[in-house]
C-alpha positions as CSV (number, residue, x, y, z in Angstrom):
1,M,98.8,115.7,86.5
2,E,95.8,114.4,84.6
3,F,95.2,111.3,82.5
4,V,92.2,110.1,80.5
5,I,91.6,106.4,81.2
6,Q,88.7,104.7,79.4
7,G,87.3,108.1,78.6
8,K,87.3,109.2,82.2
9,N,89.4,112.0,83.7
10,V,91.7,111.0,86.5
11,V,93.6,113.6,88.5
12,L,96.7,112.7,90.4
13,N,98.0,114.5,93.5
14,D,101.0,116.7,92.8
15,D,102.9,115.0,95.6
16,I,102.2,112.5,98.4
17,P,103.2,112.6,102.1
18,A,106.7,111.3,102.5
19,R,105.9,108.9,105.4
20,A,102.9,107.4,103.6
21,G,104.9,106.9,100.3
22,W,108.3,106.0,101.7
23,G,107.8,102.3,101.1
24,L,107.0,103.0,97.5
25,L,110.6,104.0,96.9
26,T,111.8,100.5,97.6
27,R,109.0,98.8,95.8
28,T,109.4,101.1,92.7
29,T,113.1,100.4,92.4
30,E,112.7,96.7,93.0
31,R,109.6,96.3,90.8
32,G,111.6,94.9,88.0
33,K,112.8,92.1,90.2
34,D,109.4,91.0,91.5
35,P,106.5,92.4,89.6
36,K,103.9,90.8,91.8
37,Q,101.8,93.1,94.0
38,D,98.8,92.2,96.2
39,F,95.5,93.8,95.1
40,D,95.1,95.5,98.5
41,D,98.7,97.0,98.2
42,A,97.9,98.2,94.7
43,V,94.8,99.9,95.9
44,H,96.7,101.5,98.8
45,E,99.3,102.8,96.4
46,L,96.6,104.2,94.0
47,M,94.8,105.9,96.9
48,L,98.0,107.8,97.7
49,F,98.2,109.2,94.2
50,I,94.7,109.6,92.9
51,K,93.1,112.9,93.8
52,S,89.9,112.5,91.8
53,W,88.4,110.5,89.0
54,E,85.2,110.2,87.0
55,F,84.8,106.5,87.8
56,D,82.0,105.5,90.2
57,G,82.9,106.0,93.9
58,D,85.5,107.9,95.8
59,P,89.2,107.1,94.9
60,Q,89.9,107.4,98.6
61,D,87.5,104.6,99.4
62,P,89.1,101.1,98.9
63,E,85.7,99.7,98.0
64,A,85.6,101.9,94.9
65,Y,88.4,99.8,93.4
66,E,86.4,96.6,93.8
67,T,84.1,97.6,91.0
68,L,86.7,98.7,88.5
69,G,87.4,96.6,85.5
70,L,90.8,94.9,85.2
71,F,91.9,97.2,82.3
72,A,90.8,100.3,84.2
73,M,92.8,99.1,87.2
74,T,95.9,98.2,85.3
75,S,95.7,101.5,83.4
76,L,95.5,103.4,86.7
77,R,98.5,101.5,88.0
78,A,100.4,102.3,84.7
79,A,99.7,106.0,85.0
80,V,100.9,106.1,88.7
81,Q,104.0,104.1,87.8
82,K,104.8,106.4,84.9
83,V,104.6,109.5,87.2
84,T,106.6,107.7,89.9
85,T,109.3,106.6,87.5
86,D,109.5,110.1,85.9
87,Q,109.8,111.8,89.3
88,L,112.5,109.3,90.5
89,E,114.4,109.8,87.2
90,F,114.2,113.6,87.7
91,V,115.7,113.2,91.2
92,K,118.4,110.8,90.0
93,N,119.4,113.3,87.3
94,L,119.3,116.2,89.7
95,I,121.7,114.6,92.2
96,S,124.0,112.7,89.8
97,P,126.2,115.7,89.1
98,F,126.9,115.9,92.8
99,T,127.7,112.2,93.2
100,S,129.8,111.6,90.0
101,P,133.6,111.4,90.4
């Protein structure tokens, strides 16, 4: 999936390794309860999802996020959250016919 953020192309991975992303399931479903997230945790999460970007630096290098502007960082997080939410909603709709009475 691709996004344009501040005029720069950002490509997200089609999927992430289950073990690496397992903790995201809990954080994603609980995010509405506690929207706080440490900067380093946010960077780790973004590194799982971002395959490439046109910003300076490598999106797999945590130091590359240090130079991003606040609005670029929050836009990247919003893009990843949208993809995560959309995928979890798809899974929920996929299994709900099997779990409904």
